[in-house]
C-alpha positions as CSV (number, residue, x, y, z in Angstrom):
1,M,-9.1,-6.5,-1.2
2,S,-9.6,-6.3,-5.0
3,R,-8.2,-2.9,-7.0
4,K,-12.3,-2.7,-7.8
5,A,-13.4,-2.9,-4.2
6,A,-10.7,-0.7,-3.0
7,K,-12.4,2.0,-5.5
8,R,-16.0,1.3,-4.1
9,T,-15.0,1.1,-0.8
10,L,-12.1,3.2,0.3
11,T,-12.4,7.2,0.6
12,W,-9.2,9.7,-0.2
13,S,-10.0,11.2,3.3
14,S,-9.0,7.7,5.1
15,V,-6.6,7.1,2.5
16,K,-4.2,10.2,3.5
17,K,-5.3,10.4,7.6
18,N,-3.8,6.7,8.0
19,L,-0.7,7.5,5.9
20,A,-0.3,10.9,7.8
21,Q,-0.6,8.6,11.0
22,S,2.3,6.5,9.4
23,G,4.3,9.3,8.6
24,I,4.1,8.8,4.6
25,T,4.3,11.5,2.2
26,L,2.4,10.6,-0.7
27,L,2.7,12.1,-4.0
28,S,0.3,10.3,-6.4
29,A,-1.5,7.1,-6.4
30,G,-5.0,5.8,-7.1
31,L,-7.5,4.6,-4.3
32,D,-6.9,0.8,-5.9
33,E,-2.8,1.0,-4.5
34,A,-4.1,2.4,-0.7
35,P,-1.8,0.3,1.6
36,N,-5.5,-1.2,3.2
37,V,-5.5,-2.9,-0.1
38,Y,-2.5,-5.2,0.4
39,K,-1.9,-7.8,2.4
40,D,-0.8,-7.4,6.1
41,I,3.1,-8.3,5.4
42,H,3.7,-9.7,8.9
43,Q,1.1,-12.6,8.1
44,V,2.6,-13.1,4.9
45,M,5.9,-13.1,5.7
46,A,4.8,-15.9,9.2
47,A,3.1,-17.9,6.1
48,Q,6.4,-18.2,4.8
49,S,8.9,-18.7,7.5
50,D,9.6,-22.1,6.9
51,L,10.8,-20.8,3.1
52,V,12.4,-17.2,4.0
53,K,14.6,-15.7,6.6
54,I,14.0,-12.0,8.2
55,I,17.0,-10.0,7.8
56,A,15.6,-6.5,7.7
57,R,12.7,-4.6,7.6
58,F,11.7,-1.2,5.1
59,D,9.3,1.2,6.3
60,P,8.1,3.9,3.2
61,K,8.6,7.3,3.7
62,I,7.6,8.7,0.4
63,V,5.1,6.8,-1.6
64,K,5.0,7.6,-5.9
65,M,2.8,5.7,-7.9
66,A,0.6,6.7,-11.1
67,P,-1.9,9.0,-11.1
68,P,-5.2,7.4,-11.3
69,G,-5.8,6.6,-14.8
70,E,-2.5,6.5,-16.8
71,R,-0.6,3.9,-17.1
72,P,3.0,3.1,-14.8
73,E,6.1,3.5,-16.2
74,D,7.6,0.4,-17.5
């Protein structure tokens, strides 16, 4: 999903509900950074199976991004 599509189609209530169900604490972010915007990591890794060897899995518990309208730190 593009960032513009995310802003048009997602709502904060649905995003917060999904994050809470996954046990993730959101500190700040814009709708364009919601998990729904990104490709499914399992599909991405499966498509790269001839190039990579999976050795670990990282499950985020806290997410901190630039607030909406602010540039992220470099």
